N, C-alpha and C positions, 0 to 999 in steps of 0.2 A: 593183418598182413598188408593190405591194400593201403591202409592209413599210414604204416610205416614207409611204404615206397613214395607216397604223395609227400609226407613230411620231409624225407630225405631229398627227393627231386634229384635231377641231373647233376645240379652243381652243389649240392648239399647247403642251400641257402638257409633254411629254417633250422635243421638239425646238423650239427658237425658230423663228419664222417667218421670220426673217432669214437663217438658215443656208441656202446655196444647195443644190439638190437633187443637184448633183455630189459635194458633200462628203459628204452623207449616204449615197449610193450607195457611195462609196469606203471608208466606216466600215463598212457592212454587209457589204461584200466582204470586208474585212479581218477583221472578227469572225466571218464564216462560215469562212474559211480557218483561222483559229486554231482553231476548234473542230472542224476536219476535214470539213465539209460540202461545201467547195468548195476548188478551188486558188487561189492568190492572184490569179488573172485571172478568177474567178467562174465556172470551168468545173467539171465534174463531175470528182471524183478517180478514177473507175474507168471502164472502157469501158462505153459503153452499146450499142454495135453488137452485134447478134447475130451470133455466129460460127457458121457452118455446118460440117458434117463433111466437105464435099466434094461432088463431083458424083457422080450416080448412086446406087444402092442400097447402104445401108450393111450391113456383114457383121457383125452382132453376134454370131452364133454360127457360128464357122467350123470347129467339130469336128463331124466326121460323126455323125449321130443316125438312129435307127429312127423309125418312125411314131409310136412312144409316148414318144419324147424321151429315150431310153437311148442312152448313147455305143455306137458300133459298134467291135467289137473289145475291149471291155472285159471 
């Protein structure tokens, strides 16, 4: 919406005032998709959902170590 306001401006210098807002939105979406910022439907091209590792405590260090951090049995 902000892009449309900037494009039209106060004096309609870039986009004529007679152009419907729907056409401007379609053109903005098409150009953003071509540049790779969005899909052709105006959606984000990559996942935005945070993926968790699962339930419970994560086991980062599964090798047995002593209290100094050295591997046991090494």
